[in-house]
C-alpha positions as CSV (number, residue, x, y, z in Angstrom):
1,X,10.0,-2.7,6.0
2,X,12.6,-3.9,3.6
3,X,12.0,-4.1,-0.2
4,X,14.1,-4.8,-3.2
5,X,14.1,-2.1,-5.9
6,X,15.1,-3.0,-9.4
7,X,15.7,-0.3,-11.9
8,X,15.8,-0.7,-15.7
9,X,17.0,1.3,-18.7
10,X,17.7,5.0,-18.2
11,X,16.6,4.8,-14.6
12,X,19.9,3.2,-13.7
13,X,21.9,6.2,-14.8
14,X,23.5,7.6,-11.6
15,X,21.5,5.2,-9.5
16,X,21.7,1.4,-9.2
17,X,20.6,-1.8,-10.9
18,X,19.1,-3.6,-7.8
19,X,19.2,-2.6,-4.2
20,X,17.6,-3.5,-0.8
21,X,15.9,-0.4,0.6
22,X,14.2,0.4,3.9
23,X,10.8,2.2,3.9
24,X,8.1,2.7,6.6
25,X,5.2,0.3,6.7
26,X,2.4,1.4,4.4
27,X,4.7,3.1,1.8
28,X,3.5,3.1,-1.8
29,X,5.5,2.5,-5.0
30,X,5.0,6.3,-5.6
31,X,7.0,7.1,-2.5
32,X,10.0,5.1,-3.9
33,X,9.5,6.7,-7.3
34,X,9.6,10.2,-5.7
35,X,12.6,9.3,-3.5
36,X,14.5,8.2,-6.5
37,X,13.4,11.4,-8.4
38,X,12.2,9.4,-11.4
39,X,10.3,11.6,-13.7
40,X,6.7,10.4,-13.9
41,X,6.5,11.2,-17.6
42,X,9.3,8.6,-18.3
43,X,7.8,5.9,-16.1
44,X,6.4,3.1,-18.3
45,X,5.8,0.0,-16.2
46,X,5.6,-0.6,-12.5
47,X,5.8,-4.2,-11.3
48,X,5.4,-5.5,-7.8
49,X,6.6,-9.1,-7.4
50,X,6.4,-9.5,-11.2
51,X,2.8,-8.3,-11.4
52,X,1.7,-5.1,-13.1
53,X,0.9,-2.5,-10.5
54,X,0.0,1.1,-10.1
55,X,2.3,3.7,-8.5
56,X,-0.2,4.2,-5.7
57,X,-0.2,0.5,-4.7
58,X,1.1,-0.2,-1.2
59,X,4.2,-2.2,-0.8
60,X,4.7,-5.0,1.8
61,X,7.9,-6.1,3.5
62,X,9.9,-8.4,1.2
63,X,8.3,-7.1,-2.0
64,X,10.3,-6.5,-5.2
65,X,9.5,-3.3,-7.0
66,X,10.6,-3.1,-10.6
67,X,10.5,0.3,-12.4
68,X,10.8,0.3,-16.2
69,X,10.9,3.4,-18.5
70,X,8.8,4.0,-21.5
71,X,10.2,2.4,-24.6
72,X,10.9,4.4,-27.8
73,X,11.9,3.3,-31.2
74,X,10.5,1.3,-34.0
């Protein structure tokens, strides 16, 4: 299946901003996170098609997965 992965903040360092990716049917957001070697302790928000999701949620062909880091500051 083909999905769009959109990375934000520090996750773009040495990666990409937005890219079409191929994954086997039934893949979860966690698989993408693992493949991109994104440290789970830095992961703040997971969105699938603009809706808050969990890393274990299953992706469907055509989905857009957005990964946002934790925010710091004040």
